[in-house]
Structures are given as C-alpha cells and as structure tokens.
LOSEVO-268167 format. One record per residue (C-alpha): residue in one letter; x, y, z. Coordinates in steps of 0.1 Angstrom, whole numbers, plus 5000, padded with zeros to 4 digits. Example, Ala and Ser with C-alpha at 12.3 -4.5 7.8 and 13.67 -1.06 7.14 Angstrom:
BEGIN
ATOM   aa   east   north     up
ATOM    A   5123    4955   5078
ATOM    S   5137    4989   5071
This chain:
BEGIN
ATOM   aa   east   north     up
ATOM    X   5004    5327   5201
ATOM    X   5022    5312   5172
ATOM    X   5027    5274   5173
ATOM    X   5062    5260   5180
ATOM    X   5079    5248   5148
ATOM    X   5101    5218   5144
ATOM    X   5131    5224   5122
ATOM    X   5152    5195   5109
ATOM    X   5186    5207   5099
ATOM    X   5215    5189   5081
ATOM    X   5191    5164   5065
ATOM    X   5190    5144   5033
ATOM    X   5155    5145   5017
ATOM    X   5139    5117   4996
ATOM    X   5125    5135   4965
ATOM    X   5116    5118   4932
ATOM    X   5137    5087   4940
ATOM    X   5168    5108   4948
ATOM    X   5186    5120   4979
ATOM    X   5189    5157   4981
ATOM    X   5216    5167   5006
ATOM    X   5221    5195   5031
ATOM    X   5185    5206   5035
ATOM    X   5165    5223   5063
ATOM    X   5129    5212   5065
ATOM    X   5105    5230   5088
ATOM    X   5071    5217   5100
ATOM    X   5044    5238   5116
ATOM    X   5007    5233   5123
ATOM    X   5007    5198   5108
ATOM    X   5022    5208   5074
ATOM    X   5056    5212   5058
ATOM    X   5062    5249   5062
ATOM    X   5094    5252   5042
ATOM    X   5123    5234   5026
ATOM    X   5155    5254   5024
ATOM    X   5191    5251   5015
ATOM    X   5203    5281   5034
ATOM    X   5218    5279   5070
ATOM    X   5191    5282   5096
ATOM    X   5190    5309   5122
ATOM    X   5173    5295   5153
ATOM    X   5145    5313   5172
ATOM    X   5148    5293   5204
ATOM    X   5115    5306   5218
ATOM    X   5094    5293   5189
ATOM    X   5113    5264   5174
ATOM    X   5125    5230   5182
ATOM    X   5157    5222   5162
ATOM    X   5166    5187   5153
ATOM    X   5201    5182   5139
ATOM    X   5199    5150   5118
ATOM    X   5236    5150   5111
ATOM    X   5230    5137   5075
ATOM    X   5202    5113   5083
ATOM    X   5174    5109   5058
ATOM    X   5139    5123   5059
ATOM    X   5113    5104   5039
ATOM    X   5076    5111   5034
ATOM    X   5056    5088   5057
ATOM    X   5052    5054   5042
ATOM    X   5017    5045   5027
ATOM    X   5005    5009   5028
ATOM    X   4980    4999   5002
ATOM    X   4975    4963   5012
ATOM    X   4974    4950   5047
ATOM    X   4949    4924   5059
ATOM    X   4957    4928   5096
ATOM    X   4984    4929   5123
ATOM    X   4990    4922   5159
ATOM    X   4964    4894   5162
ATOM    X   4936    4914   5144
ATOM    X   4924    4905   5109
ATOM    X   4903    4931   5093
ATOM    X   4876    4905   5086
ATOM    X   4871    4899   5123
ATOM    X   4840    4919   5131
ATOM    X   4821    4914   5164
ATOM    X   4807    4949   5169
ATOM    X   4815    4984   5157
ATOM    X   4831    4995   5190
ATOM    X   4854    4965   5194
ATOM    X   4863    4967   5157
ATOM    X   4873    5004   5160
ATOM    X   4893    4997   5191
ATOM    X   4913    4970   5174
ATOM    X   4918    4991   5143
ATOM    X   4932    5019   5164
ATOM    X   4957    4995   5180
ATOM    X   4969    4985   5146
ATOM    X   4972    5022   5136
ATOM    X   4993    5029   5167
ATOM    X   5016    5000   5159
ATOM    X   5023    5008   5123
ATOM    X   5045    5040   5127
ATOM    X   5074    5019   5141
ATOM    X   5075    5004   5106
ATOM    X   5075    5039   5090
ATOM    X   5038    5037   5080
ATOM    X   5018    5069   5085
ATOM    X   4988    5061   5064
ATOM    X   4972    5028   5053
ATOM    X   4944    5013   5033
ATOM    X   4930    4984   5054
ATOM    X   4923    4955   5031
ATOM    X   4893    4933   5033
ATOM    X   4896    4900   5013
ATOM    X   4866    4882   5000
ATOM    X   4838    4879   5026
ATOM    X   4800    4876   5024
ATOM    X   4783    4907   5012
ATOM    X   4767    4911   5047
ATOM    X   4802    4912   5062
ATOM    X   4814    4938   5036
ATOM    X   4785    4960   5045
ATOM    X   4793    4959   5082
ATOM    X   4831    4962   5079
ATOM    X   4836    4988   5052
ATOM    X   4818    5017   5070
ATOM    X   4843    5013   5099
ATOM    X   4872    5020   5074
ATOM    X   4863    5055   5064
ATOM    X   4893    5079   5062
ATOM    X   4902    5093   5096
ATOM    X   4931    5103   5118
ATOM    X   4941    5082   5147
ATOM    X   4958    5101   5176
ATOM    X   4993    5087   5180
ATOM    X   4989    5064   5150
ATOM    X   4989    5061   5113
ATOM    X   4959    5076   5095
ATOM    X   4932    5053   5079
ATOM    X   4930    5064   5043
ATOM    X   4900    5043   5032
ATOM    X   4894    5006   5023
ATOM    X   4909    4982   4998
ATOM    X   4884    4955   4988
ATOM    X   4903    4924   4975
ATOM    X   4873    4906   4960
ATOM    X   4848    4892   4955
ATOM    X   4852    4896   4917
ATOM    X   4881    4871   4915
ATOM    X   4889    4840   4895
ATOM    X   4886    4806   4910
ATOM    X   4918    4793   4894
ATOM    X   4938    4819   4914
ATOM    X   4918    4820   4946
ATOM    X   4948    4818   4968
ATOM    X   4936    4820   5004
ATOM    X   4902    4834   4995
ATOM    X   4869    4815   4999
ATOM    X   4859    4809   4963
ATOM    X   4823    4800   4973
ATOM    X   4819    4837   4981
ATOM    X   4831    4849   4947
ATOM    X   4807    4869   4925
ATOM    X   4806    4876   4888
ATOM    X   4808    4913   4877
ATOM    X   4771    4912   4868
ATOM    X   4764    4915   4905
ATOM    X   4764    4953   4911
ATOM    X   4790    4966   4936
ATOM    X   4763    4983   4956
ATOM    X   4748    4949   4963
ATOM    X   4782    4936   4974
ATOM    X   4797    4965   4993
ATOM    X   4766    4985   5003
ATOM    X   4757    5020   4992
ATOM    X   4774    5036   5021
ATOM    X   4809    5024   5011
ATOM    X   4804    5037   4976
ATOM    X   4788    5071   4984
ATOM    X   4808    5083   5014
ATOM    X   4843    5078   4998
ATOM    X   4852    5049   5021
ATOM    X   4860    5023   4994
ATOM    X   4892    5036   4976
ATOM    X   4906    5005   4958
ATOM    X   4891    4972   4944
ATOM    X   4911    4942   4932
ATOM    X   4893    4921   4905
ATOM    X   4900    4896   4878
ATOM    X   4896    4911   4844
ATOM    X   4889    4879   4825
ATOM    X   4855    4875   4841
ATOM    X   4825    4883   4819
ATOM    X   4811    4918   4820
ATOM    X   4842    4932   4838
ATOM    X   4846    4963   4815
ATOM    X   4812    4977   4827
ATOM    X   4821    4970   4863
ATOM    X   4854    4988   4859
ATOM    X   4836    5018   4843
ATOM    X   4812    5018   4872
ATOM    X   4838    5017   4899
ATOM    X   4861    5043   4883
ATOM    X   4831    5067   4878
ATOM    X   4827    5066   4916
ATOM    X   4863    5076   4921
ATOM    X   4874    5041   4931
ATOM    X   4908    5028   4917
ATOM    X   4908    4993   4901
ATOM    X   4936    4969   4904
ATOM    X   4940    4935   4886
ATOM    X   4947    4904   4906
ATOM    X   4938    4868   4916
ATOM    X   4935    4863   4879
ATOM    X   4944    4840   4850
ATOM    X   4939    4868   4825
ATOM    X   4959    4871   4793
ATOM    X   4979    4901   4782
ATOM    X   4951    4911   4759
ATOM    X   4925    4908   4786
ATOM    X   4947    4930   4808
ATOM    X   4949    4956   4781
ATOM    X   4911    4957   4778
ATOM    X   4909    4963   4815
ATOM    X   4934    4991   4814
ATOM    X   4915    5007   4785
ATOM    X   4884    5006   4808
ATOM    X   4902    5024   4835
ATOM    X   4921    4999   4857
ATOM    X   4954    5013   4868
ATOM    X   4973    4987   4889
ATOM    X   4983    4951   4894
ATOM    X   4979    4935   4928
ATOM    X   5009    4916   4943
ATOM    X   5024    4910   4909
ATOM    X   5030    4874   4899
ATOM    X   5014    4861   4931
ATOM    X   4979    4846   4923
ATOM    X   4985    4852   4886
ATOM    X   5002    4833   4858
ATOM    X   5040    4833   4856
ATOM    X   5058    4856   4832
ATOM    X   5062    4835   4800
ATOM    X   5083    4846   4771
ATOM    X   5055    4841   4746
ATOM    X   5026    4847   4769
ATOM    X   5034    4875   4793
ATOM    X   5000    4877   4810
ATOM    X   4992    4905   4834
ATOM    X   5028    4910   4845
ATOM    X   5038    4919   4809
ATOM    X   5017    4950   4812
ATOM    X   5043    4968   4834
ATOM    X   5065    4977   4804
ATOM    X   5038    4995   4784
ATOM    X   5048    5029   4772
ATOM    X   5023    5058   4769
ATOM    X   5027    5056   4731
ATOM    X   5023    5018   4730
ATOM    X   5004    5005   4699
ATOM    X   4990    4976   4720
ATOM    X   4954    4988   4728
ATOM    X   4928    4966   4711
ATOM    X   4913    4996   4693
ATOM    X   4940    5017   4676
ATOM    X   4916    5046   4677
ATOM    X   4917    5048   4715
ATOM    X   4939    5070   4736
ATOM    X   4973    5053   4741
ATOM    X   4975    5034   4774
ATOM    X   4998    5042   4803
ATOM    X   5015    5014   4821
ATOM    X   4998    5002   4853
ATOM    X   5012    5007   4888
ATOM    X   5021    4973   4902
ATOM    X   5026    4961   4938
ATOM    X   5053    4938   4949
ATOM    X   5056    4918   4982
ATOM    X   5093    4922   4988
ATOM    X   5096    4898   5017
ATOM    X   5117    4872   5001
ATOM    X   5090    4846   5004
ATOM    X   5064    4857   4978
ATOM    X   5089    4867   4952
ATOM    X   5125    4857   4947
ATOM    X   5148    4887   4952
ATOM    X   5160    4885   4915
ATOM    X   5124    4886   4903
ATOM    X   5116    4915   4926
ATOM    X   5146    4933   4912
ATOM    X   5136    4925   4876
ATOM    X   5101    4938   4880
ATOM    X   5112    4969   4899
ATOM    X   5139    4978   4873
ATOM    X   5114    4974   4845
ATOM    X   5095    5005   4857
ATOM    X   5108    5021   4890
ATOM    X   5083    5050   4888
ATOM    X   5053    5026   4889
ATOM    X   5065    5000   4914
ATOM    X   5047    4999   4948
ATOM    X   5059    4979   4978
ATOM    X   5033    4963   5000
ATOM    X   5033    4937   5028
ATOM    X   5000    4919   5022
ATOM    X   5003    4914   5059
ATOM    X   4980    4891   5079
ATOM    X   4970    4892   5116
ATOM    X   5002    4873   5126
ATOM    X   5024    4902   5116
ATOM    X   5040    4918   5147
ATOM    X   5034    4886   5168
ATOM    X   5061    4861   5180
ATOM    X   5069    4831   5158
ATOM    X   5048    4800   5164
ATOM    X   5017    4781   5153
ATOM    X   4984    4799   5156
ATOM    X   4947    4789   5150
ATOM    X   4930    4798   5117
ATOM    X   4899    4819   5113
ATOM    X   4869    4823   5090
ATOM    X   4891    4831   5060
ATOM    X   4919    4806   5068
ATOM    X   4903    4774   5083
ATOM    X   4937    4759   5090
ATOM    X   4963    4762   5117
ATOM    X   4990    4787   5107
ATOM    X   5027    4785   5113
ATOM    X   5048    4817   5114
ATOM    X   5085    4818   5112
ATOM    X   5099    4853   5106
ATOM    X   5081    4870   5077
ATOM    X   5069    4836   5064
ATOM    X   5035    4821   5072
ATOM    X   5023    4787   5059
ATOM    X   4994    4763   5065
ATOM    X   5007    4741   5093
ATOM    X   5027    4711   5080
ATOM    X   5028    4724   5044
ATOM    X   5047    4748   5022
ATOM    X   5015    4767   5012
ATOM    X   5020    4805   5018
ATOM    X   4991    4822   5036
ATOM    X   5003    4858   5038
ATOM    X   5030    4882   5047
ATOM    X   5045    4892   5081
ATOM    X   5072    4916   5070
ATOM    X   5070    4953   5079
ATOM    X   5069    4978   5051
ATOM    X   5103    4991   5064
ATOM    X   5117    4957   5059
ATOM    X   5104    4956   5024
ATOM    X   5121    4989   5017
ATOM    X   5154    4976   5030
ATOM    X   5151    4944   5011
ATOM    X   5146    4963   4978
ATOM    X   5177    4984   4985
ATOM    X   5198    4952   4992
ATOM    X   5185    4932   4963
ATOM    X   5184    4959   4935
ATOM    X   5210    4984   4946
ATOM    X   5185    5012   4940
ATOM    X   5194    5033   4971
ATOM    X   5172    5042   4999
ATOM    X   5154    5070   4981
ATOM    X   5146    5048   4951
ATOM    X   5130    5022   4974
ATOM    X   5112    5049   4995
ATOM    X   5096    5062   4963
ATOM    X   5078    5028   4961
ATOM    X   5060    5034   4993
ATOM    X   5054    5071   4990
ATOM    X   5054    5090   4957
ATOM    X   5044    5060   4936
ATOM    X   5015    5053   4958
ATOM    X   5003    5089   4954
ATOM    X   5007    5084   4916
ATOM    X   4982    5055   4919
ATOM    X   4958    5069   4944
ATOM    X   4960    5106   4934
ATOM    X   4954    5131   4961
ATOM    X   4932    5108   4981
ATOM    X   4958    5107   5007
ATOM    X   4952    5144   5014
ATOM    X   4987    5158   5006
ATOM    X   5006    5128   5019
ATOM    X   5035    5109   5003
ATOM    X   5056    5138   4991
ATOM    X   5080    5163   5006
ATOM    X   5065    5195   4993
ATOM    X   5057    5228   5010
ATOM    X   5021    5227   5021
ATOM    X   5020    5189   5022
ATOM    X   5010    5170   5053
ATOM    X   5038    5166   5078
ATOM    X   5038    5128   5078
ATOM    X   5076    5121   5080
ATOM    X   5100    5093   5087
ATOM    X   5136    5098   5097
ATOM    X   5157    5069   5084
ATOM    X   5192    5057   5090
ATOM    X   5216    5054   5062
ATOM    X   5205    5017   5056
ATOM    X   5168    5026   5057
ATOM    X   5161    5017   5093
ATOM    X   5133    5037   5109
ATOM    X   5146    5062   5136
ATOM    X   5115    5083   5142
ATOM    X   5080    5088   5128
ATOM    X   5059    5120   5127
ATOM    X   5022    5120   5118
ATOM    X   5006    5154   5111
ATOM    X   5036    5171   5125
ATOM    X   5035    5151   5158
ATOM    X   5061    5126   5168
ATOM    X   5045    5093   5174
ATOM    X   5074    5069   5175
ATOM    X   5112    5066   5179
ATOM    X   5139    5079   5201
ATOM    X   5162    5089   5172
ATOM    X   5191    5069   5187
C-alpha cells in the first residue's frame, strides 16, 4: 500500500537565501517528493494536506558546534550506555530550536577520553529527535595564548599523529567530521593534509595566527574559521589576522606561492547570541560574505536549563552563572559558553542585519552543506529527493513545527 504523503500548500520556501512564494511541497517516505507551483488536487485517502497560509518552510537547521545541552556536556563520559541515553535526550530536545541534525563537539580532553567518546558520536538517526551527523573535535591542536575555556595542559603539537589523539576508530569509520586547530603551530600543514585526506574538514580557531599563516592553512586544505573573532586576535586595519580571510575572492593573488591554485574564501562561524559578538560586528562579518557565514551556538550543558549558578566540571573547574543566553565564571565577566538556541541566533541575525529570514536560514542550512559537503546525507536544502528534514517558521523566524525524515517531531503549528 502506498505511504501517506504530507502536502504543504500555500508555503514560502527558503531557497538560496531567498523566499520563494506560493509553493506546494510534498514529502513521502522520508524525502521531498515534489516542489510545485501549480494548485494542488487533494487525494484525501493518501495525503495529509497542511495549509501553511503563507508561513515559511526552511530546511532543518544544522548545528556544527554544540558542546552540550540540558545538563549534559559531551565530555561527560561514565559508560557507553549512559552516554548514549544522554545524547538521545539532547537529540530529542533540539528540534524545538529548529535543529534536525548536529555535530556534537568535544573540546580538548585527554586522548584516552577522546578515544572513549568519539565512537559514541558516529552518524545515526534518533527516533523523535535530531540526527547525529558525526563529531567535531575542537582541539587538542590549539594555541595556549587563545585557550579560552580549554585545558591547555592537554594541548598537543601537530607532530602528535591524529590517530594517537582520537584513536583509529574515529578516523576510519567516518565518525570524526570536523577538527578545529591553530594554524600557527609547527608542522600544521602536514597535519591538515592528513586530516583532509581522510575526509575530515579542518577549521581554524583558538589561534593567534597571522593572515599569512591562515593563507598557508587554506592552501593546505582548511576551509573554515571557528567562532570568528572569539579566541582569535581582533580585526586590525593593518593586521587582519584570521578574520581577514573571509573577504578572499577565488581569484585572490594572496596565496604565498603564486603558482598555486587561487584560494576560495573560508566558511566562518559566528556566535550570534549578542554576548560573544556585538550585533554590529556580527552584521559586518555576515555582510562581508553571506554565502559563507554559518551561525552556531557553541552551547554548553547549561543551555536549556533555568537561570542560576551551577557547579563546574572537568573542563570548567569553576562555578558557572547563567543568565539568559550568557554564562560566566561566577563573580566575573569571563564568558564560558553559549546558551542561545540556534533559532534565536537566526532571529538575532534578521533583527541585526536586516537580511530577512531566508538569508539568516541559509547560514544554518545551505552554507553548512557548502562546508561539510554531502556528509549530511541530502540535508540542508529544499530539493526534490533531499531528506525531508523541515522546519515551519513564522514570519519572524519563530519555530512552529519540525519534521525529521518526514516525521513530525515537534510543534503544534499554532
């Protein structure tokens, strides 16, 4: 018997940063079956019709950097069964923020911990929740001068092979998808070559690197900047640092060796919570290259919890005070991490830059696919044949309903 289709009529679709009006989108068997402009004739026996009355359909949001939520930090490993249970709880919470796929991020821990944690983060579907798309390792190849909340005693130089740090399983079973490293460390270029040869994306962050050192890393295969301007030097008019790379053109004459292939600009992530970046700086960076900007939360385990003061843990050995989306070391102004939802970051970018909902949505969908390629398995775009991970948004970008693999997992569409 043919499966029942879900047909969304009178919708606006987010495609390439623009809203496309008056569309009918049909999902069936977990994929997008059709996108049409013509009026829809209903087959009531085989279809569920949802009249969106002009509301917006977005691809499901993809989060490339989250360290935890709802009391669970991804470095908290007791045993595999408990870890998997906590991870599933996070996955089931995320759809209310529009997230349908995420890359759990593990900041710098001891290599023994990496080897235990990373195998638990292999890509998989979670019934009723966002899909796990693989792991993001933020470290341990970072620079001490920009350690942020990381434990610098656990940092390694690039001469330490990634297999020794992350374990062979994470590198051979396509679990590890993204690594953040500091390009100014010695022997970084061979490390980037090694990671990229294994299909792992490389992002630059927690770094004091110069513009020239960033160019060398891009030439070696790095393709992204991690939480731009946080844990890296400020943008200076004569010394732009890593942040200056976002304005590169494909025909730029900047590569150190003029005989090399011209470089493409990197993708760059922004924590648009109003705490890590001033709204005007977020707008400046976004407008510099809207097709390469990526919004991320960099959330910690206090995200999704009530405001208050909470104990620290192995990575943060201090009490933590949460107020809204801001978390600091108790009694200080030192930021620890983010607590905004990705949907809040989207709405912030709309309000700050005036880009429109579709322009902000691109920064959590299509631009992420541009960075990660098809690792998401057909996610992140509204195309026929793509995975039916969808978010219905109100006109201001608020999440009304979320579908993962064609199944509604959150929202009443009020």
